[in-house]
Backbone as a ProteinNet text record, in pm:
[ID]
protein_1_A
[PRIMARY]
MQRNIFETILGAVVLLVAAGFLFFFYRTTDIKPATGYEITAEFDNVDGLQGGSAVRISGVKVGQVLGFEMNPANYRAVVHMNIDASVKVPVDSSAVISSAGLLDAKFLTLQPGGDEQMLKSGGKIEYTQSSVSLEKMLGQFIFSVSKNSKKDDDDAAPAKDDAPDADAPKEAPAKDKAPGAEPAPAPAGGSEDHP
[TERTIARY]
1634.3	1572.8	1646.7	1776.2	1825.5	1778.3	1745.6	1711.1	1568.1	1487.9	1342.7	1343.5	1433.7	1443.7	1497.1	1601.6	1646.5	1541.2	1461.6	1356.8	1238.4	1212.7	1111.7	1156.6	1286.5	1343.4	1341.3	1385.1	1383.3	1240.5	1141.4	994.3	953.2	990.9	953.2	998	1148.3	1210.9	1143.1	1104.1	1019.1	897.6	834.8	680.3	711.9	804.8	835.4	868.1	952.9	987.1	863.8	780.8	664.1	562.9	553.5	465.1	519.4	651.3	727.1	679.2	705	676.4	526.6	424.5	314.1	266.2	320.5	305.9	386.8	469.2	553	435.5	401.3	319.5	175.6	127.6	-1	28.6	149.6	181.3	197.1	282.4	324.6	216.8	122.6	9.6	-108.8	-120.2	-249.3	-359.6	-372.2	-472.6	-544.5	-642.8	-718.7	-865.1	-941.5	-1084.9	-1135.6	-1223.7	-1279.1	-1376.2	-1317	-1410.5	-1442.7	-1579.4	-1593.2	-1709.1	-1713.6	-1825.7	-1807.6	-1869.3	-1856.8	-1927.5	-1841.4	-1896.3	-1834.2	-1888.6	-1856	-1814.2	-1759.5	-1730.7	-1729.8	-1758.3	-1758.3	-1651.1	-1570.3	-1468.2	-1474.6	-1419.9	-1414	-1302.4	-1191.6	-1099.4	-1020.4	-1004.4	-956.5	-815.2	-747.1	-628.4	-527.2	-460.6	-366	-416.5	-531.3	-600.8	-649.6	-598.6	-659.7	-725.4	-789.7	-837.9	-729.3	-756.4	-677.6	-587.5	-593.2	-517.1	-560.1	-457.7	-486.8	-574.6	-671	-759.5	-688.3	-650.6	-564.6	-637.3	-629.4	-658.9	-540	-507.3	-357.2	-238.4	-241.5	-156.3	-161.7	-234.5	-265.2	-375.6	-335.5	-428	-564.5	-662.1	-805.8	-896.7	-831.3	-920.2	-874.7	-940.3	-893.9	-997.8	-939.7	-1025.7	-1082.2	-1236.7	-1255	-1292.6	-1314	-1346.8	-1395.5	-1434.8	-1491.8	-1592.4	-1693	-1776.4	-1810.8	-1889.1	-1928	-2054.9	-2094.7	-2234.4	-2259.6	-2366.4	-2421.6	-2506.3	-2527.9	-2604.5	-2531.5	-2409	-2317.2	-2179.2	-2164	-2017.8	-1893.3	-1938.5	-1828	-1801.5	-1684.1	-1623.6	-1666.7	-1747.6	-1782.9	-1682	-1619.6	-1523.2	-1587.2	-1569.4	-1620	-1502.3	-1519.5	-1403	-1465.8	-1395	-1408.8	-1335.2	-1394.7	-1349.9	-1355.4	-1243.2	-1245.7	-1361.5	-1413.3	-1521.4	-1508.6	-1372.4	-1331.9	-1329.2	-1325.3	-1287.7	-1414.8	-1475.5	-1594.1	-1565.5	-1636.3	-1599.4	-1723.9	-1687.5	-1807.6	-1858.1	-2009.1	-2056.3	-2011.2	-1948.5	-1900.5	-1756	-1709.3	-1541.4	-1540.3	-1414.6	-1385.6	-1283.5	-1267	-1194.1	-1088.4	-956.9	-879.5	-762.7	-768.7	-681.3	-530	-435.8	-310.4	-197.6	-65.4	33.2	137.2	235.1	355.7	453	457.8	541.3	499.2	597.9	562.5	544.6	611.1	612.5	563.1	511.7	436.8	306.8	267.1	118	33.2	-90	-192.5	-270.2	-329	-410	-517.2	-591.8	-719.8	-706.9	-706	-676.9	-831.6	-871.2	-997.2	-969.2	-1021.7	-992.4	-1146.4	-1123.4	-1257	-1301	-1435.3	-1506.8	-1536.7	-1622.8	-1661.7	-1794.2	-1858.8	-1994.4	-2001.5	-2116.6	-2112.2	-2189.8	-2244	-2323.6	-2208.2	-2219	-2097.4	-2183.8	-2073.6	-2132.8	-2161.1	-2257.3	-2291.8	-2259.3	-2263.3	-2264.5	-2342.2	-2285.9	-2362.4	-2363.8	-2304.2	-2309	-2213	-2234.4	-2148.1	-2086.7	-1950.5	-1860.4	-1900.3	-1942.8	-1972.9	-1880.9	-1794.2	-1671.1	-1551	-1527.4	-1401.4	-1317.9	-1189.1	-1074.3	-1020.2	-1026.7	-989.3	-839.9	-801.8	-651.6	-604.4	-480.9	-429.9	-316.4	-344.4	-259	-110.9	-24.5	116.5	163.4	99.3	122.8	71.8	-57.5	-120	-25.7	17.3	113.5	244.2	307.8	416.2	376.4	281.2	246.6	225	151.8	133.7	272.7	351.5	476.8	548	541.3	635.5	584.4	449.5	365.4	400.6	421.2	426.8	590.1	671.1	823.9	829.4	771.7	795.8	718.6	614.7	539.7	591.1	689.5	770.7	891.9	971.9	1081.1	1039.3	926.3	900.1	852	799.6	788.6	903.7	997.1	1139.9	1193.5	1186.9	1238.6	1176.1	1042.7	973.5	1005.4	1037.5	1071.6	1209.1	1303.7	1448.3	1453.8	1348.3	1351.3	1321.5	1375.3	1318	1185.4	1121.7	1004.1	982.9	870.5	854.1	848.3	803.9	799.8	907.5	1023.2	1143.4	1245.1	1219.1	1288.5	1270.1	1373.3	1361.9	1247.1	1173.1	1073.8	1151.9	1157.8	1212.4	1126.5	987.4	919.5	903.9	970.8	955.4	1049.7	1012.1	1115.7	1235.5	1353.6	1459.6	1479.5	1520.9	1547.9	1683.8	1698.9	1840.2	1920.7	2057.6	2116	2106.7	2098.4	2092	2235.5	2219.5	2341.6	2348.3	2489.2	2508.3	2473.9	2381	2341.1	2244.6	2251.4	2179.6	2035.7	1949.3	1781.3	1772.4	1710.7	1671.6	1778.4	1896.2	1997.4	1976.7	2009.1	1996.3	2145	2159.7	2287.7	2359	2486.8	2582	2582.6	2573	2583.8	2727.8	2759.5	2891.3	2954.5	3087	3137.8	3155.1	3134.6	3116.6	3265.7	3355.5	3493.4	3564.4	3534.6	3607.3	3624	3757.3	3770	3805.6	3810	3849.6	4005.1	4071.5	4229.4	4266.2	4218.8	4268.9	4171.6	4183	4098.5	4064
-3597	-3694.3	-3683.2	-3687.1	-3667.3	-3515.1	-3416.3	-3302.6	-3308.8	-3386.5	-3406.7	-3473.2	-3577.9	-3637.3	-3557.5	-3470.5	-3391.7	-3283.1	-3216.5	-3144.6	-3207.9	-3322.2	-3389	-3416.1	-3452.1	-3471.2	-3356.2	-3233.4	-3105.9	-3061.8	-3085	-3054.5	-3129.5	-3254.1	-3342	-3290.6	-3236.6	-3185.3	-3063.5	-2968.3	-2838.8	-2869.3	-2964.5	-3012.1	-3068.1	-3153.2	-3197.5	-3083.2	-3009.9	-2879.3	-2808	-2781.4	-2686.8	-2771.3	-2907.7	-2997.5	-2985	-2978.7	-2983.1	-2833.1	-2719.3	-2585.1	-2584.4	-2652.2	-2635.1	-2720	-2839.9	-2921.9	-2841.8	-2790.8	-2703.5	-2591.3	-2509.7	-2420.3	-2459.6	-2560.3	-2634.1	-2660.1	-2713.8	-2761.9	-2652.4	-2524.6	-2429	-2316.8	-2297	-2193.3	-2258.9	-2369.4	-2422.8	-2412.5	-2414	-2392.7	-2524.4	-2543	-2693.1	-2660.8	-2741.1	-2722.1	-2691.7	-2582.3	-2551.1	-2653.7	-2704.4	-2799.2	-2761	-2733.5	-2694.3	-2610	-2528.7	-2426.9	-2286.2	-2211.7	-2056.3	-1989.7	-1894	-1791.5	-1640.8	-1561.9	-1420.6	-1336.7	-1222.8	-1120.3	-989.5	-894.7	-737.3	-685	-577.7	-519	-376	-275.1	-126.8	-118.3	-194.1	-177.6	-313.7	-342.6	-487.5	-450.5	-319	-312	-422.4	-463.4	-563.3	-720.4	-735.7	-877.2	-893.4	-1017.2	-1034.6	-1166.1	-1191.1	-1315.3	-1441.2	-1536	-1652.3	-1653.3	-1539.3	-1520.5	-1629.7	-1650.2	-1770.5	-1738.8	-1827.5	-1814.2	-1908.1	-1848.5	-1942.8	-1941.4	-2045.7	-2056.8	-2119	-2024.3	-2061.3	-2077.6	-2016.2	-2012.1	-2147.8	-2210	-2311.2	-2275.9	-2288.3	-2288.4	-2364.5	-2286.1	-2391.9	-2350	-2259.5	-2213	-2105	-2049.8	-1932.9	-1821.9	-1711.8	-1585.5	-1601.5	-1604	-1627.6	-1491.4	-1384.9	-1262.2	-1159.8	-1042.5	-939.6	-866.9	-808.8	-722.4	-604.2	-504.7	-395.5	-400.4	-390.4	-368.4	-247.1	-225.4	-84.7	-10.9	-93.7	-26	44.5	-5.8	50.7	70.2	61.9	89.4	-14.4	-109.6	-208.9	-300.6	-355.7	-458	-613.5	-668.9	-802.4	-914.4	-989.6	-1087.7	-1221.7	-1293.6	-1403.4	-1540.6	-1629.8	-1707.6	-1861.6	-1965.2	-2087	-2165.2	-2222.9	-2315.8	-2452.7	-2530.3	-2668.6	-2729.1	-2840.5	-2917.3	-2979	-2991.8	-3066.4	-2969.4	-2834	-2734.2	-2662.4	-2685.9	-2618.8	-2469.6	-2351.1	-2239.1	-2197.3	-2166.9	-2116.4	-1998.7	-1961.5	-1861.1	-1734	-1739.8	-1613.7	-1579.8	-1658.4	-1618.6	-1501.5	-1437.9	-1313.3	-1359	-1245.1	-1234.9	-1114.9	-1144.1	-1034.2	-1043.9	-933.5	-910.9	-886.6	-964.9	-954.1	-1003	-969.8	-1023.2	-1050.2	-1141.2	-1201.6	-1096.4	-985.8	-875.3	-749.1	-646.6	-528	-540.8	-620.7	-615	-776.4	-839.7	-969	-948.4	-1038.8	-1040.3	-1059.6	-1019.4	-1002.1	-1157.5	-1180.7	-1294.7	-1282.5	-1366.2	-1374.5	-1467.2	-1408.2	-1500.9	-1529	-1629.7	-1645.1	-1695.8	-1627.9	-1660.9	-1714.1	-1847.7	-1923	-1878.4	-1867	-1842.6	-1972.1	-1954.2	-2053.9	-2112.3	-2064	-2104.6	-2260	-2331.8	-2465.8	-2473.5	-2365.9	-2349.8	-2325.3	-2391.3	-2361.2	-2302.5	-2206.1	-2144	-2246.4	-2234.9	-2317.1	-2231.8	-2325.8	-2259.8	-2116.8	-2016.6	-1889.8	-1812.6	-1866.8	-1792	-1668.2	-1584	-1447.6	-1432.4	-1414.7	-1350.2	-1229	-1206.6	-1072.9	-966.5	-1046.1	-953.5	-969	-838.1	-831.8	-698.9	-724.6	-619.9	-600	-471.9	-448.1	-430.1	-410.7	-404.3	-263.7	-276	-133.9	-86.9	31.6	73.2	104.5	67.7	87.9	226.1	293	450.4	518.8	466.1	556.6	518	414.8	396	461.7	482.7	540.3	692.7	732.5	893.3	912.4	835.1	853.4	846.4	764.8	740.2	891.5	932.5	1063.6	1151.3	1164	1293.5	1274.4	1164.2	1148.4	1181.4	1160.6	1199.7	1330.7	1398.7	1541.3	1621.4	1578.8	1646	1622.7	1499.8	1495.4	1585.1	1597	1672.2	1825.5	1869.8	2008.8	2028.5	1909.2	1966.7	1957.6	1886.7	1875.4	2014.1	2064	2209.5	2306.4	2301.6	2406.2	2386.2	2269.2	2254.5	2309.8	2294.1	2349	2509.1	2565.8	2705	2803.7	2885.2	2946.5	3015.1	2985.8	3049	3185.2	3230.8	3373.2	3451.9	3389	3476.4	3494.7	3399.2	3407.9	3503.5	3548.8	3639.3	3783.2	3874.5	4008.4	4075.9	4173.6	4231.8	4376.5	4409.6	4520.3	4636.7	4630	4757.9	4768.5	4704.9	4737.5	4853.2	4931.6	5021.5	4972.2	5024.3	4987.8	5044.8	4962.9	5016.8	5058.4	5175.4	5212.7	5114.6	5091.3	5023	5081	4996	5037.2	5088	5183.5	5221	5190.4	5181.3	5116	5266.6	5253.7	5359.5	5298	5383.4	5327	5388.4	5297	5340.3	5482.1	5564.7	5715.1	5801.5	5761.7	5864.9	5933.8	6057.4	6155.3	6153.3	6173.1	6174.7	6302.4	6298.5	6434.3	6533.7	6651.8	6758.4	6745.6	6780.7	6819.8	6935.1	6927.6	7053	7172.6	7296	7389	7441.5	7421.5	7486.6	7389.2	7284.2	7205.9	7058.9	7011.1	6885.1	6883.1	6792.8	6795.8	6798	6749.6	6751.6	6892.6	6985	7117	7220.5	7266.8	7377.8	7499.9
-5318.3	-5247.5	-5113.6	-5096.7	-4952.4	-4898.2	-4963.9	-4892.8	-4839.8	-4912.4	-4873.6	-4737.1	-4695.7	-4569.9	-4471.3	-4515.6	-4394.2	-4379.1	-4454.2	-4422.6	-4337.7	-4376.7	-4289	-4143	-4141.6	-4003.4	-3917.6	-3994.9	-3933.7	-3869.5	-3970.8	-3929.3	-3815.6	-3819.9	-3684.5	-3564.4	-3559.5	-3448.8	-3396.3	-3508.9	-3468.5	-3395.7	-3463.7	-3382.2	-3239.7	-3244.2	-3086.5	-2995.9	-3039.8	-2933.9	-2927.6	-3014.5	-2994.8	-2895.6	-2922.7	-2826	-2683.6	-2659	-2531.3	-2465.9	-2558.2	-2501.3	-2438.6	-2533.6	-2493.3	-2370.5	-2338.5	-2228.7	-2114.6	-2137.8	-2014.2	-1977	-2080.3	-2064.3	-1959.4	-2021.1	-1958.1	-1813.4	-1777.4	-1645.6	-1546.6	-1592.1	-1514.5	-1499	-1584.2	-1549.2	-1510.8	-1473.5	-1431.9	-1488.4	-1650	-1707.6	-1721.5	-1648.5	-1661.5	-1658.1	-1716.8	-1709.6	-1561.5	-1551.5	-1436.5	-1372.7	-1274.2	-1192	-1074.2	-1027.6	-898.2	-897.5	-820.2	-804.6	-802.8	-858.4	-866.6	-764.5	-699.8	-590.4	-640.3	-567.1	-603.7	-482.9	-503.1	-391	-430.6	-369.6	-409.3	-362.5	-421.8	-371	-423.1	-354.3	-382.9	-490.4	-480.1	-557.7	-590	-723.3	-761.2	-842.2	-824.1	-912.8	-879.2	-977.7	-983.7	-991.3	-955.8	-978.2	-1109.5	-1172.8	-1332.8	-1309.6	-1439.3	-1464.8	-1465.5	-1399.7	-1390	-1251.8	-1188	-1068.9	-957.3	-890.9	-791	-670.6	-625.3	-503.7	-421.2	-276.4	-176.8	-60.1	19.7	163.2	230.2	312.1	411	304.9	195.3	100.5	-5.4	17.4	-79.8	-200.2	-316.2	-423.1	-395.5	-409.7	-406.7	-524.2	-596.5	-724.3	-791.1	-880.5	-955.3	-1005	-1020.6	-1052	-1210.4	-1220.2	-1349.3	-1428	-1358.9	-1430	-1340	-1392	-1319.3	-1390.3	-1319.4	-1372.7	-1265.3	-1308.1	-1211.1	-1179.5	-1052.3	-997.3	-1031.6	-1097.8	-1148	-1019.1	-927.4	-825.9	-731.9	-691.8	-589.5	-656.2	-800.3	-847.2	-785.8	-740.3	-681.6	-792.7	-771.1	-861.5	-810.5	-899.5	-861.5	-906.7	-832.1	-870.3	-890	-998.6	-983.5	-992.1	-905.4	-891.2	-879.6	-926.2	-912	-815.1	-731.8	-610.7	-641.6	-592.6	-632.5	-546.2	-621.3	-544.8	-418.9	-383.7	-262.9	-166.6	-172.4	-75.7	-33.1	92.5	141.5	196.2	171.4	218.1	321.2	432.4	520.1	472.2	503.2	465.3	511.2	663.4	700.8	687.5	569.9	532.8	485.9	476.4	412.4	305.8	229.4	111.4	88.4	74.9	81.3	-66.2	-122.7	-227.1	-172.7	-174.7	-116.5	-232.8	-200.5	-285.5	-206.9	-256	-172.2	-155.9	-238.4	-230.8	-300	-294.9	-353.8	-516.2	-585.6	-703.7	-759.3	-676.6	-719.1	-767.8	-831.3	-862.8	-756.8	-775.8	-666.8	-686.6	-557.1	-560.6	-460.7	-466.1	-379.8	-255.7	-139	-15.6	42.5	61.5	150.5	290.5	395.2	529.1	584.8	594.5	622.6	777.3	790.5	902.2	988	1088.8	1167.5	1158.4	1049.6	1055.3	999.9	1036.8	987.4	874.6	793.3	677.7	566.6	465.7	360	239.9	181.7	37	-63.6	-132.9	-261.1	-380.5	-479.3	-609.2	-632.8	-680.3	-681.1	-572.9	-446.7	-338.5	-330.2	-225	-219.9	-70.2	-104.8	25.2	59.4	167.4	226.3	286.7	339.4	401.5	318.7	277.3	167.3	212.6	163.5	199.7	52.6	15.4	-138.4	-139.4	-269	-306.4	-273.5	-202.8	-164	-289.8	-306.4	-442	-380.8	-461	-439	-457	-542.7	-570.2	-460.1	-396.3	-279.8	-141.8	-137.8	-14.1	-15.2	-138.8	-149.6	-133.7	-175.8	-161.3	-15.1	55	192.9	283.8	244.5	307.4	276.7	156.3	129.4	184.6	183.9	255.3	406.3	484.8	614	640.9	583.5	589	567	463.5	458.4	578.8	609.6	715.7	857.2	871	997.8	996.7	865.9	875.3	876.8	826.3	850.5	1002	1065.2	1213	1291.3	1238	1318.3	1290	1163.6	1146.5	1226.7	1242.8	1335	1470.5	1527.1	1667	1692.7	1584	1588.6	1597.2	1538.4	1511.4	1661.8	1710.6	1828.2	1806.9	1935.7	1943.6	1927.1	1871.4	1879.4	1975.9	2103.1	2214.2	2267.3	2269.9	2303.5	2255.6	2114	2065.7	2098.3	2104.8	2154.3	2053.9	2120.6	2010.2	1984.9	1858.9	1793.4	1855.5	1858.6	1897	2031.7	2119.1	2275.6	2312.9	2396.2	2449.8	2508.5	2473.4	2552.9	2678	2785.2	2919	2926.6	3020.3	3018.6	3117.3	3116.9	3200.7	3347.6	3421.1	3573.5	3630.1	3708.3	3768.2	3908.5	3952.2	4093.2	4184.8	4258.4	4337.4	4452.1	4538	4665.7	4652.2	4695.6	4697	4747.1	4684.6	4728	4717.8	4678.5	4662.8	4528.2	4517.7	4414.4	4333.6	4215.1	4157.3	4204.1	4228.4	4259.2	4147.8	4169.6	4073.2	4022.5	3911.6	3855.4	3897.3	3933.2	3989.9	3890.6	3923.3	3843.4	3794.3	3873.3	3811	3738.8	3690.4	3599.1	3692.6	3658.5	3735.9	3880.3	3956.3	4084.3	4117.8	4042.5	4073	4048.9	3982.4	3960.8	3999.2	4127	4179.2	4092.3
[MASK]
+++++++++++++++++++++++++++++++++++++++++++++++++++++++++++++++++++++++++++++++++++++++++++++++++++++++++++++++++++++++++++++++++++++++++++++++++++++++++++++++++++++++++++++++++++++++++++++++++++

C-alpha cells in the first residue's frame, strides 16, 4: 500500500516536470499559431535558412519562415513567410538573408521601402539578396592572401633585365692610356734594368 502511494507521487512529479519542459520550450521557441498574412520572395541561394527562422525588420521579429520550394521556371528558391497582421510591408521592400555572426543561425531581414502601397496576402517581394556561403567567403579570403603573398615574393626577386646576361660577350677591362696612343713594344733584350 505504501509503495503504491510512493509510485503515484513519483509519477505526478515526472508529469509536472514534463509539463514544465513543454511550457519552457513553447515560450522560448515562439511556436505559436500562424496569425497574419503570407508573402513570398525568391532567392538564388538560401543556405542556412530553415523553416521557422525569424523574419525581422530593424532587428525586431515580425514573422517566421514557413517553408521553401523551387521555382522550376528559373531554378530559384521560393521562400514562404508569415508576417504578423499588425505589420504592413511596402511593395518596394527588399529581403536579405543575414546572420548575427559567422556561426549564428540565419534569418530573413526585411528592409521596408517607401511606397505607399502595401503587400497583401500572397504578395511577392521582388528585391532580394541571397545568402553568402561561409565556405565561399573563406575560399576567397585564402585565395586573396596567397595571391598577395605570391605578388610580394615576385616583387622582392630581382628583375630579369637587371641580372647580367650569361650569353653576352665580355668586355676587356679598359687600360689607362691616352686617346690615340699605341702600346709600346716590349724591349728585345730582356728587362730594362739589365742591358
